[in-house]
N, CA, C, O and the ligand as a Tripos MOL2 file, in Angstrom:
@<TRIPOS>MOLECULE
protein
  265   263    67     0     0
PROTEIN
NO_CHARGES

@<TRIPOS>ATOM
      1 N         187.5680  -23.6320  109.1890 N.3       1 MET1
      2 CA        186.3130  -23.5480  109.9270 C.3       1 MET1
      3 C         185.5090  -24.8220  109.7260 C.2       1 MET1
      4 O         185.2550  -25.2480  108.6000 O.2       1 MET1
      5 N         185.1280  -25.4030  110.8130 N.am      2 ASN2
      6 CA        184.4210  -26.6700  110.7550 C.3       2 ASN2
      7 C         182.9610  -26.4830  111.1420 C.2       2 ASN2
      8 O         182.5700  -26.7230  112.2840 O.2       2 ASN2
      9 N         182.1760  -26.0580  110.1920 N.am      3 GLU3
     10 CA        180.7670  -25.7820  110.4620 C.3       3 GLU3
     11 C         179.9120  -26.9210  109.9430 C.2       3 GLU3
     12 O         180.0880  -27.3850  108.8170 O.2       3 GLU3
     13 N         178.9950  -27.3600  110.7680 N.am      4 ALA4
     14 CA        178.1340  -28.4600  110.3650 C.3       4 ALA4
     15 C         176.6880  -28.1530  110.6770 C.2       4 ALA4
     16 O         176.3670  -27.5340  111.6920 O.2       4 ALA4
     17 N         175.8460  -28.5860  109.8090 N.am      5 LEU5
     18 CA        174.4150  -28.4340  110.0410 C.3       5 LEU5
     19 C         173.7970  -29.8140  110.1940 C.2       5 LEU5
     20 O         174.1760  -30.7670  109.5130 O.2       5 LEU5
     21 N         172.8450  -29.8950  111.1000 N.am      6 GLN6
     22 CA        172.2000  -31.1700  111.3410 C.3       6 GLN6
     23 C         170.7040  -30.9350  111.4400 C.2       6 GLN6
     24 O         170.2570  -30.0650  112.1870 O.2       6 GLN6
     25 N         169.9410  -31.6950  110.7040 N.am      7 SER7
     26 CA        168.5000  -31.4990  110.7950 C.3       7 SER7
     27 C         167.8930  -32.5840  111.6680 C.2       7 SER7
     28 O         168.3030  -33.7440  111.6320 O.2       7 SER7
     29 N         166.9120  -32.1760  112.4470 N.am      8 THR8
     30 CA        166.2920  -33.1010  113.3830 C.3       8 THR8
     31 C         164.8340  -32.7180  113.5800 C.2       8 THR8
     32 O         164.4000  -31.6550  113.1370 O.2       8 THR8
     33 N         164.0890  -33.5740  114.2370 N.am      9 TYR9
     34 CA        162.6820  -33.2830  114.5090 C.3       9 TYR9
     35 C         162.4530  -33.0950  116.0050 C.2       9 TYR9
     36 O         162.9880  -33.8320  116.8330 O.2       9 TYR9
     37 N         161.6480  -32.0950  116.3240 N.am     10 VAL10
     38 CA        161.2800  -31.8880  117.7240 C.3      10 VAL10
     39 C         159.7790  -31.6710  117.8080 C.2      10 VAL10
     40 O         159.1320  -31.3130  116.8240 O.2      10 VAL10
     41 N         159.2380  -31.8910  118.9920 N.am     11 GLY11
     42 CA        157.8300  -31.6270  119.2210 C.3      11 GLY11
     43 C         157.6600  -30.2260  119.7560 C.2      11 GLY11
     44 O         158.3340  -29.8390  120.7110 O.2      11 GLY11
     45 N         156.7740  -29.4620  119.1590 N.am     12 CYS12
     46 CA        156.5120  -28.1060  119.6210 C.3      12 CYS12
     47 C         155.9360  -28.1390  121.0410 C.2      12 CYS12
     48 O         155.0110  -28.9050  121.3110 O.2      12 CYS12
     49 N         156.4760  -27.3160  121.9520 N.am     13 PRO13
     50 CA        155.9690  -27.3130  123.3300 C.3      13 PRO13
     51 C         154.5690  -26.7120  123.4530 C.2      13 PRO13
     52 O         153.9270  -26.8590  124.4930 O.2      13 PRO13
     53 N         154.0940  -26.0500  122.4260 N.am     14 TYR14
     54 CA        152.7660  -25.4360  122.4680 C.3      14 TYR14
     55 C         151.7090  -26.3420  121.8520 C.2      14 TYR14
     56 O         150.7230  -26.6860  122.5040 O.2      14 TYR14
     57 N         151.9180  -26.7320  120.5840 N.am     15 CYS15
     58 CA        150.8800  -27.4540  119.8600 C.3      15 CYS15
     59 C         151.1890  -28.9410  119.7140 C.2      15 CYS15
     60 O         150.3260  -29.7140  119.2980 O.2      15 CYS15
     61 N         152.4240  -29.3530  120.0550 N.am     16 GLY16
     62 CA        152.7620  -30.7650  120.0230 C.3      16 GLY16
     63 C         153.0960  -31.3090  118.6530 C.2      16 GLY16
     64 O         153.4190  -32.4890  118.5170 O.2      16 GLY16
     65 N         153.0240  -30.4670  117.6350 N.am     17 GLU17
     66 CA        153.3340  -30.9060  116.2840 C.3      17 GLU17
     67 C         154.8300  -31.1950  116.1390 C.2      17 GLU17
     68 O         155.6610  -30.5350  116.7640 O.2      17 GLU17
     69 N         155.1580  -32.1700  115.3230 N.am     18 SER18
     70 CA        156.5470  -32.4620  115.0100 C.3      18 SER18
     71 C         157.0290  -31.4780  113.9520 C.2      18 SER18
     72 O         156.4440  -31.3820  112.8730 O.2      18 SER18
     73 N         158.0790  -30.7580  114.2580 N.am     19 ILE19
     74 CA        158.6020  -29.8260  113.2710 C.3      19 ILE19
     75 C         160.0680  -30.1170  113.0160 C.2      19 ILE19
     76 O         160.8010  -30.5510  113.9040 O.2      19 ILE19
     77 N         160.4750  -29.8690  111.7840 N.am     20 GLU20
     78 CA        161.8640  -30.1190  111.4170 C.3      20 GLU20
     79 C         162.6770  -28.8550  111.6610 C.2      20 GLU20
     80 O         162.2950  -27.7680  111.2290 O.2      20 GLU20
     81 N         163.7860  -29.0040  112.3470 N.am     21 VAL21
     82 CA        164.6670  -27.8660  112.5760 C.3      21 VAL21
     83 C         166.0770  -28.2240  112.1180 C.2      21 VAL21
     84 O         166.5020  -29.3780  112.1840 O.2      21 VAL21
     85 N         166.7750  -27.2180  111.6610 N.am     22 VAL22
     86 CA        168.1730  -27.4010  111.2760 C.3      22 VAL22
     87 C         169.0260  -26.6880  112.3140 C.2      22 VAL22
     88 O         168.9290  -25.4730  112.4840 O.2      22 VAL22
     89 N         169.8480  -27.4410  112.9930 N.am     23 ILE23
     90 CA        170.6870  -26.8320  114.0160 C.3      23 ILE23
     91 C         172.1370  -26.7820  113.5490 C.2      23 ILE23
     92 O         172.6150  -27.6420  112.8100 O.2      23 ILE23
     93 N         172.7990  -25.7580  114.0030 N.am     24 GLU24
     94 CA        174.1900  -25.5520  113.6720 C.3      24 GLU24
     95 C         175.0350  -26.1760  114.7780 C.2      24 GLU24
     96 O         174.8180  -25.9060  115.9590 O.2      24 GLU24
     97 N         175.9790  -26.9940  114.4010 N.am     25 VAL25
     98 CA        176.8480  -27.6260  115.3920 C.3      25 VAL25
     99 C         178.0480  -26.7230  115.6250 C.2      25 VAL25
    100 O         178.9610  -26.6440  114.8020 O.2      25 VAL25
    101 N         178.0250  -26.0480  116.7570 N.am     26 LEU26
    102 CA        179.0930  -25.1140  117.0820 C.3      26 LEU26
    103 C         180.0280  -25.7200  118.1240 C.2      26 LEU26
    104 O         179.8720  -26.8780  118.5120 O.2      26 LEU26
    105 N         180.9840  -24.9410  118.5660 N.am     27 ASP27
    106 CA        181.9480  -25.4210  119.5590 C.3      27 ASP27
    107 C         181.3780  -25.4360  120.9650 C.2      27 ASP27
    108 O         181.8670  -26.1500  121.8410 O.2      27 ASP27
    109 N         180.3380  -24.6400  121.1700 N.am     28 GLU28
    110 CA        179.7760  -24.5870  122.5160 C.3      28 GLU28
    111 C         178.2570  -24.5150  122.4670 C.2      28 GLU28
    112 O         177.6710  -24.2410  121.4210 O.2      28 GLU28
    113 N         177.6370  -24.7620  123.5930 N.am     29 SER29
    114 CA        176.1760  -24.7540  123.6840 C.3      29 SER29
    115 C         175.6250  -23.3550  123.4390 C.2      29 SER29
    116 O         176.2690  -22.3520  123.7460 O.2      29 SER29
    117 N         174.4240  -23.3120  122.8830 N.am     30 TYR30
    118 CA        173.8160  -22.0140  122.6260 C.3      30 TYR30
    119 C         172.3070  -22.1420  122.6290 C.2      30 TYR30
    120 O         171.7620  -23.2450  122.6800 O.2      30 TYR30
    121 N         171.6430  -21.0110  122.5730 N.am     31 GLU31
    122 CA        170.1930  -20.9590  122.6080 C.3      31 GLU31
    123 C         169.6770  -19.9780  121.5740 C.2      31 GLU31
    124 O         170.3060  -18.9530  121.3120 O.2      31 GLU31
    125 N         168.5400  -20.2890  120.9920 N.am     32 TYR32
    126 CA        167.9370  -19.3230  120.0900 C.3      32 TYR32
    127 C         166.4230  -19.5200  120.0960 C.2      32 TYR32
    128 O         165.9090  -20.5380  120.5610 O.2      32 TYR32
    129 N         165.7370  -18.5310  119.5740 N.am     33 ILE33
    130 CA        164.2750  -18.5700  119.5410 C.3      33 ILE33
    131 C         163.8000  -18.5420  118.1000 C.2      33 ILE33
    132 O         164.2500  -17.7240  117.2970 O.2      33 ILE33
    133 N         162.8850  -19.4450  117.7860 N.am     34 GLU34
    134 CA        162.3230  -19.4770  116.4440 C.3      34 GLU34
    135 C         160.8440  -19.8050  116.5530 C.2      34 GLU34
    136 O         160.4340  -20.6070  117.3910 O.2      34 GLU34
    137 N         160.0550  -19.1830  115.7040 N.am     35 ASP35
    138 CA        158.6190  -19.4290  115.7370 C.3      35 ASP35
    139 C         158.2820  -20.8110  115.1960 C.2      35 ASP35
    140 O         158.8900  -21.2860  114.2370 O.2      35 ASP35
    141 N         157.3070  -21.4430  115.8260 N.am     36 CYS36
    142 CA        156.8180  -22.7370  115.3520 C.3      36 CYS36
    143 C         156.2220  -22.5650  113.9550 C.2      36 CYS36
    144 O         155.5170  -21.5940  113.6800 O.2      36 CYS36
    145 N         156.5200  -23.5310  113.0770 N.am     37 GLN37
    146 CA        156.0120  -23.4590  111.7140 C.3      37 GLN37
    147 C         154.5130  -23.7300  111.6590 C.2      37 GLN37
    148 O         153.8510  -23.3920  110.6780 O.2      37 GLN37
    149 N         153.9830  -24.3370  112.7100 N.am     38 VAL38
    150 CA        152.5730  -24.7090  112.7120 C.3      38 VAL38
    151 C         151.7140  -23.6720  113.4460 C.2      38 VAL38
    152 O         150.7430  -23.1600  112.8900 O.2      38 VAL38
    153 N         152.0790  -23.3660  114.6970 N.am     39 CYS39
    154 CA        151.2370  -22.4540  115.4900 C.3      39 CYS39
    155 C         151.8470  -21.0560  115.6250 C.2      39 CYS39
    156 O         151.2360  -20.1710  116.2250 O.2      39 CYS39
    157 N         153.0320  -20.8550  115.0790 N.am     40 CYS40
    158 CA        153.6670  -19.5370  115.0220 C.3      40 CYS40
    159 C         154.0050  -18.9310  116.3830 C.2      40 CYS40
    160 O         154.1900  -17.7190  116.4940 O.2      40 CYS40
    161 N         154.0860  -19.7650  117.4150 N.am     41 ARG41
    162 CA        154.4890  -19.2390  118.7110 C.3      41 ARG41
    163 C         155.9870  -19.4570  118.9100 C.2      41 ARG41
    164 O         156.5590  -20.4000  118.3630 O.2      41 ARG41
    165 N         156.6200  -18.5860  119.6900 N.am     42 PRO42
    166 CA        158.0830  -18.6430  119.7930 C.3      42 PRO42
    167 C         158.5800  -19.8020  120.6560 C.2      42 PRO42
    168 O         158.2360  -19.9080  121.8340 O.2      42 PRO42
    169 N         159.3760  -20.6500  120.0630 N.am     43 ILE43
    170 CA        159.9530  -21.7970  120.7640 C.3      43 ILE43
    171 C         161.4100  -21.4720  121.1100 C.2      43 ILE43
    172 O         162.1600  -20.9620  120.2780 O.2      43 ILE43
    173 N         161.7930  -21.7780  122.3530 N.am     44 VAL44
    174 CA        163.1780  -21.5870  122.7560 C.3      44 VAL44
    175 C         163.9320  -22.8940  122.5180 C.2      44 VAL44
    176 O         163.6330  -23.9200  123.1290 O.2      44 VAL44
    177 N         164.9020  -22.8360  121.6290 N.am     45 PHE45
    178 CA        165.7340  -24.0000  121.3320 C.3      45 PHE45
    179 C         167.0300  -23.9030  122.1170 C.2      45 PHE45
    180 O         167.7080  -22.8760  122.1040 O.2      45 PHE45
    181 N         167.3600  -24.9820  122.7940 N.am     46 HIS46
    182 CA        168.6330  -25.0260  123.5130 C.3      46 HIS46
    183 C         169.4550  -26.1630  122.9300 C.2      46 HIS46
    184 O         169.0420  -27.3220  122.9630 O.2      46 HIS46
    185 N         170.6160  -25.8260  122.3980 N.am     47 VAL47
    186 CA        171.4860  -26.8360  121.8110 C.3      47 VAL47
    187 C         172.6920  -27.0310  122.7200 C.2      47 VAL47
    188 O         173.5120  -26.1340  122.9150 O.2      47 VAL47
    189 N         172.7640  -28.2360  123.2640 N.am     48 GLU48
    190 CA        173.8620  -28.5870  124.1630 C.3      48 GLU48
    191 C         174.8970  -29.3650  123.3540 C.2      48 GLU48
    192 O         174.5790  -30.3830  122.7390 O.2      48 GLU48
    193 N         176.1120  -28.8870  123.3580 N.am     49 ILE49
    194 CA        177.1660  -29.5990  122.6330 C.3      49 ILE49
    195 C         178.0160  -30.3890  123.6350 C.2      49 ILE49
    196 O         178.6040  -29.8210  124.5550 O.2      49 ILE49
    197 N         178.0650  -31.6830  123.4420 N.am     50 SER50
    198 CA        178.8210  -32.5240  124.3660 C.3      50 SER50
    199 C         180.3200  -32.4390  124.0720 C.2      50 SER50
    200 O         180.7400  -31.8350  123.0850 O.2      50 SER50
    201 N         181.1070  -33.0500  124.9380 N.am     51 TRP51
    202 CA        182.5630  -33.0240  124.7680 C.3      51 TRP51
    203 C         183.0000  -33.6570  123.4510 C.2      51 TRP51
    204 O         184.0500  -33.3220  122.9040 O.2      51 TRP51
    205 N         182.1830  -34.5690  122.9570 N.am     52 SER52
    206 CA        182.5360  -35.2420  121.7000 C.3      52 SER52
    207 C         182.0080  -34.4890  120.4870 C.2      52 SER52
    208 O         182.1930  -34.9190  119.3490 O.2      52 SER52
    209 N         181.3450  -33.3560  120.7410 N.am     53 GLY53
    210 CA        180.8450  -32.5520  119.6460 C.3      53 GLY53
    211 C         179.4710  -32.9330  119.1600 C.2      53 GLY53
    212 O         179.0090  -32.4370  118.1320 O.2      53 GLY53
    213 N         178.8100  -33.8160  119.8940 N.am     54 GLU54
    214 CA        177.4560  -34.2330  119.5160 C.3      54 GLU54
    215 C         176.4340  -33.2440  120.0620 C.2      54 GLU54
    216 O         176.4280  -32.9530  121.2580 O.2      54 GLU54
    217 N         175.5690  -32.7260  119.1920 N.am     55 PRO55
    218 CA        174.5560  -31.7840  119.6780 C.3      55 PRO55
    219 C         173.3280  -32.4960  120.2440 C.2      55 PRO55
    220 O         172.8690  -33.4990  119.6980 O.2      55 PRO55
    221 N         172.8110  -31.9640  121.3340 N.am     56 THR56
    222 CA        171.5500  -32.4410  121.8860 C.3      56 THR56
    223 C         170.5980  -31.2610  121.9390 C.2      56 THR56
    224 O         170.8860  -30.2380  122.5600 O.2      56 THR56
    225 N         169.4560  -31.4210  121.2760 N.am     57 LEU57
    226 CA        168.5120  -30.3200  121.1880 C.3      57 LEU57
    227 C         167.3630  -30.5010  122.1760 C.2      57 LEU57
    228 O         166.7550  -31.5700  122.2450 O.2      57 LEU57
    229 N         167.0750  -29.4660  122.9260 N.am     58 SER58
    230 CA        165.8850  -29.4870  123.7570 C.3      58 SER58
    231 C         165.0970  -28.2090  123.5190 C.2      58 SER58
    232 O         165.6660  -27.1700  123.1860 O.2      58 SER58
    233 N         163.7850  -28.2950  123.6920 N.am     59 VAL59
    234 CA        162.9430  -27.1400  123.4340 C.3      59 VAL59
    235 C         162.0720  -26.8420  124.6430 C.2      59 VAL59
    236 O         161.7560  -27.7330  125.4310 O.2      59 VAL59
    237 N         161.6920  -25.5970  124.7790 N.am     60 ARG60
    238 CA        160.7230  -25.2200  125.7990 C.3      60 ARG60
    239 C         159.9630  -24.0020  125.3170 C.2      60 ARG60
    240 O         160.3690  -23.3260  124.3720 O.2      60 ARG60
    241 N         158.8460  -23.7350  125.9870 N.am     61 SER61
    242 CA        158.0730  -22.5600  125.6030 C.3      61 SER61
    243 C         158.6990  -21.3250  126.1980 C.2      61 SER61
    244 O         159.3760  -21.3920  127.2240 O.2      61 SER61
    245 N         158.4760  -20.2070  125.5590 N.am     62 GLU62
    246 CA        159.0820  -18.9580  125.9990 C.3      62 GLU62
    247 C         158.5950  -18.5650  127.3850 C.2      62 GLU62
    248 O         159.3190  -17.9180  128.1420 O.2      62 GLU62
    249 N         157.3660  -18.9540  127.7190 N.am     63 ASN63
    250 CA        156.7780  -18.5920  129.0090 C.3      63 ASN63
    251 C         157.5740  -19.1390  130.1900 C.2      63 ASN63
    252 O         157.5680  -18.5520  131.2720 O.2      63 ASN63
    253 N         158.2500  -20.2500  129.9850 N.am     64 GLU64
    254 CA        158.9890  -20.8830  131.0730 C.3      64 GLU64
    255 C         160.2090  -20.0750  131.4840 C.2      64 GLU64
    256 O         160.8320  -20.3600  132.5070 O.2      64 GLU64
    257 N         160.5520  -19.0650  130.6880 N.am     65 LEU65
    258 CA        161.6900  -18.2290  131.0300 C.3      65 LEU65
    259 C         161.3420  -17.2510  132.1510 C.2      65 LEU65
    260 O         162.2210  -16.7620  132.8610 O.2      65 LEU65
    261 N         160.0470  -16.9740  132.2970 N.am     66 PHE66
    262 CA        159.6780  -15.9330  133.2330 C.3      66 PHE66
    263 C         158.9760  -16.4810  134.4720 C.2      66 PHE66
    264 O         158.6020  -15.7150  135.3600 O.2      66 PHE66
    265 ZN        153.4880  -25.1840  117.5050 Zn       67 ZN67
@<TRIPOS>BOND
     1     1     2 1
     2     2     3 1
     3     3     4 2
     4     3     5 am
     5     5     6 1
     6     6     7 1
     7     7     8 2
     8     7     9 am
     9     9    10 1
    10    10    11 1
    11    11    12 2
    12    11    13 am
    13    13    14 1
    14    14    15 1
    15    15    16 2
    16    15    17 am
    17    17    18 1
    18    18    19 1
    19    19    20 2
    20    19    21 am
    21    21    22 1
    22    22    23 1
    23    23    24 2
    24    23    25 am
    25    25    26 1
    26    26    27 1
    27    27    28 2
    28    27    29 am
    29    29    30 1
    30    30    31 1
    31    31    32 2
    32    31    33 am
    33    33    34 1
    34    34    35 1
    35    35    36 2
    36    35    37 am
    37    37    38 1
    38    38    39 1
    39    39    40 2
    40    39    41 am
    41    41    42 1
    42    42    43 1
    43    43    44 2
    44    43    45 am
    45    45    46 1
    46    46    47 1
    47    47    48 2
    48    47    49 am
    49    49    50 1
    50    50    51 1
    51    51    52 2
    52    51    53 am
    53    53    54 1
    54    54    55 1
    55    55    56 2
    56    55    57 am
    57    57    58 1
    58    58    59 1
    59    59    60 2
    60    59    61 am
    61    61    62 1
    62    62    63 1
    63    63    64 2
    64    63    65 am
    65    65    66 1
    66    66    67 1
    67    67    68 2
    68    67    69 am
    69    69    70 1
    70    70    71 1
    71    71    72 2
    72    71    73 am
    73    73    74 1
    74    74    75 1
    75    75    76 2
    76    75    77 am
    77    77    78 1
    78    78    79 1
    79    79    80 2
    80    79    81 am
    81    81    82 1
    82    82    83 1
    83    83    84 2
    84    83    85 am
    85    85    86 1
    86    86    87 1
    87    87    88 2
    88    87    89 am
    89    89    90 1
    90    90    91 1
    91    91    92 2
    92    91    93 am
    93    93    94 1
    94    94    95 1
    95    95    96 2
    96    95    97 am
    97    97    98 1
    98    98    99 1
    99    99   100 2
   100    99   101 am
   101   101   102 1
   102   102   103 1
   103   103   104 2
   104   103   105 am
   105   105   106 1
   106   106   107 1
   107   107   108 2
   108   107   109 am
   109   109   110 1
   110   110   111 1
   111   111   112 2
   112   111   113 am
   113   113   114 1
   114   114   115 1
   115   115   116 2
   116   115   117 am
   117   117   118 1
   118   118   119 1
   119   119   120 2
   120   119   121 am
   121   121   122 1
   122   122   123 1
   123   123   124 2
   124   123   125 am
   125   125   126 1
   126   126   127 1
   127   127   128 2
   128   127   129 am
   129   129   130 1
   130   130   131 1
   131   131   132 2
   132   131   133 am
   133   133   134 1
   134   134   135 1
   135   135   136 2
   136   135   137 am
   137   137   138 1
   138   138   139 1
   139   139   140 2
   140   139   141 am
   141   141   142 1
   142   142   143 1
   143   143   144 2
   144   143   145 am
   145   145   146 1
   146   146   147 1
   147   147   148 2
   148   147   149 am
   149   149   150 1
   150   150   151 1
   151   151   152 2
   152   151   153 am
   153   153   154 1
   154   154   155 1
   155   155   156 2
   156   155   157 am
   157   157   158 1
   158   158   159 1
   159   159   160 2
   160   159   161 am
   161   161   162 1
   162   162   163 1
   163   163   164 2
   164   163   165 am
   165   165   166 1
   166   166   167 1
   167   167   168 2
   168   167   169 am
   169   169   170 1
   170   170   171 1
   171   171   172 2
   172   171   173 am
   173   173   174 1
   174   174   175 1
   175   175   176 2
   176   175   177 am
   177   177   178 1
   178   178   179 1
   179   179   180 2
   180   179   181 am
   181   181   182 1
   182   182   183 1
   183   183   184 2
   184   183   185 am
   185   185   186 1
   186   186   187 1
   187   187   188 2
   188   187   189 am
   189   189   190 1
   190   190   191 1
   191   191   192 2
   192   191   193 am
   193   193   194 1
   194   194   195 1
   195   195   196 2
   196   195   197 am
   197   197   198 1
   198   198   199 1
   199   199   200 2
   200   199   201 am
   201   201   202 1
   202   202   203 1
   203   203   204 2
   204   203   205 am
   205   205   206 1
   206   206   207 1
   207   207   208 2
   208   207   209 am
   209   209   210 1
   210   210   211 1
   211   211   212 2
   212   211   213 am
   213   213   214 1
   214   214   215 1
   215   215   216 2
   216   215   217 am
   217   217   218 1
   218   218   219 1
   219   219   220 2
   220   219   221 am
   221   221   222 1
   222   222   223 1
   223   223   224 2
   224   223   225 am
   225   225   226 1
   226   226   227 1
   227   227   228 2
   228   227   229 am
   229   229   230 1
   230   230   231 1
   231   231   232 2
   232   231   233 am
   233   233   234 1
   234   234   235 1
   235   235   236 2
   236   235   237 am
   237   237   238 1
   238   238   239 1
   239   239   240 2
   240   239   241 am
   241   241   242 1
   242   242   243 1
   243   243   244 2
   244   243   245 am
   245   245   246 1
   246   246   247 1
   247   247   248 2
   248   247   249 am
   249   249   250 1
   250   250   251 1
   251   251   252 2
   252   251   253 am
   253   253   254 1
   254   254   255 1
   255   255   256 2
   256   255   257 am
   257   257   258 1
   258   258   259 1
   259   259   260 2
   260   259   261 am
   261   261   262 1
   262   262   263 1
   263   263   264 2
@<TRIPOS>SUBSTRUCTURE
     1 MET1         2 RESIDUE 1 A MET
     2 ASN2         6 RESIDUE 1 A ASN
     3 GLU3        10 RESIDUE 1 A GLU
     4 ALA4        14 RESIDUE 1 A ALA
     5 LEU5        18 RESIDUE 1 A LEU
     6 GLN6        22 RESIDUE 1 A GLN
     7 SER7        26 RESIDUE 1 A SER
     8 THR8        30 RESIDUE 1 A THR
     9 TYR9        34 RESIDUE 1 A TYR
    10 VAL10       38 RESIDUE 1 A VAL
    11 GLY11       42 RESIDUE 1 A GLY
    12 CYS12       46 RESIDUE 1 A CYS
    13 PRO13       50 RESIDUE 1 A PRO
    14 TYR14       54 RESIDUE 1 A TYR
    15 CYS15       58 RESIDUE 1 A CYS
    16 GLY16       62 RESIDUE 1 A GLY
    17 GLU17       66 RESIDUE 1 A GLU
    18 SER18       70 RESIDUE 1 A SER
    19 ILE19       74 RESIDUE 1 A ILE
    20 GLU20       78 RESIDUE 1 A GLU
    21 VAL21       82 RESIDUE 1 A VAL
    22 VAL22       86 RESIDUE 1 A VAL
    23 ILE23       90 RESIDUE 1 A ILE
    24 GLU24       94 RESIDUE 1 A GLU
    25 VAL25       98 RESIDUE 1 A VAL
    26 LEU26      102 RESIDUE 1 A LEU
    27 ASP27      106 RESIDUE 1 A ASP
    28 GLU28      110 RESIDUE 1 A GLU
    29 SER29      114 RESIDUE 1 A SER
    30 TYR30      118 RESIDUE 1 A TYR
    31 GLU31      122 RESIDUE 1 A GLU
    32 TYR32      126 RESIDUE 1 A TYR
    33 ILE33      130 RESIDUE 1 A ILE
    34 GLU34      134 RESIDUE 1 A GLU
    35 ASP35      138 RESIDUE 1 A ASP
    36 CYS36      142 RESIDUE 1 A CYS
    37 GLN37      146 RESIDUE 1 A GLN
    38 VAL38      150 RESIDUE 1 A VAL
    39 CYS39      154 RESIDUE 1 A CYS
    40 CYS40      158 RESIDUE 1 A CYS
    41 ARG41      162 RESIDUE 1 A ARG
    42 PRO42      166 RESIDUE 1 A PRO
    43 ILE43      170 RESIDUE 1 A ILE
    44 VAL44      174 RESIDUE 1 A VAL
    45 PHE45      178 RESIDUE 1 A PHE
    46 HIS46      182 RESIDUE 1 A HIS
    47 VAL47      186 RESIDUE 1 A VAL
    48 GLU48      190 RESIDUE 1 A GLU
    49 ILE49      194 RESIDUE 1 A ILE
    50 SER50      198 RESIDUE 1 A SER
    51 TRP51      202 RESIDUE 1 A TRP
    52 SER52      206 RESIDUE 1 A SER
    53 GLY53      210 RESIDUE 1 A GLY
    54 GLU54      214 RESIDUE 1 A GLU
    55 PRO55      218 RESIDUE 1 A PRO
    56 THR56      222 RESIDUE 1 A THR
    57 LEU57      226 RESIDUE 1 A LEU
    58 SER58      230 RESIDUE 1 A SER
    59 VAL59      234 RESIDUE 1 A VAL
    60 ARG60      238 RESIDUE 1 A ARG
    61 SER61      242 RESIDUE 1 A SER
    62 GLU62      246 RESIDUE 1 A GLU
    63 ASN63      250 RESIDUE 1 A ASN
    64 GLU64      254 RESIDUE 1 A GLU
    65 LEU65      258 RESIDUE 1 A LEU
    66 PHE66      262 RESIDUE 1 A PHE
    67 ZN67       265 GROUP 0 **** ****
């Protein structure tokens, strides 16, 4: 099993604060929701895994789902 963790910084879509997140590098793209450490609102994290296995993290607010 080839599991890797990568830590990175993203800007919260609500409060704009830089927060550190640890993402899991999996075989395929995935999404999860985690509360902002600063404003405690739910951030939707989308991790896109490229063909070379490089993760690209993007975030959006939960409201944009609806
Ligand atoms: Zn925030």
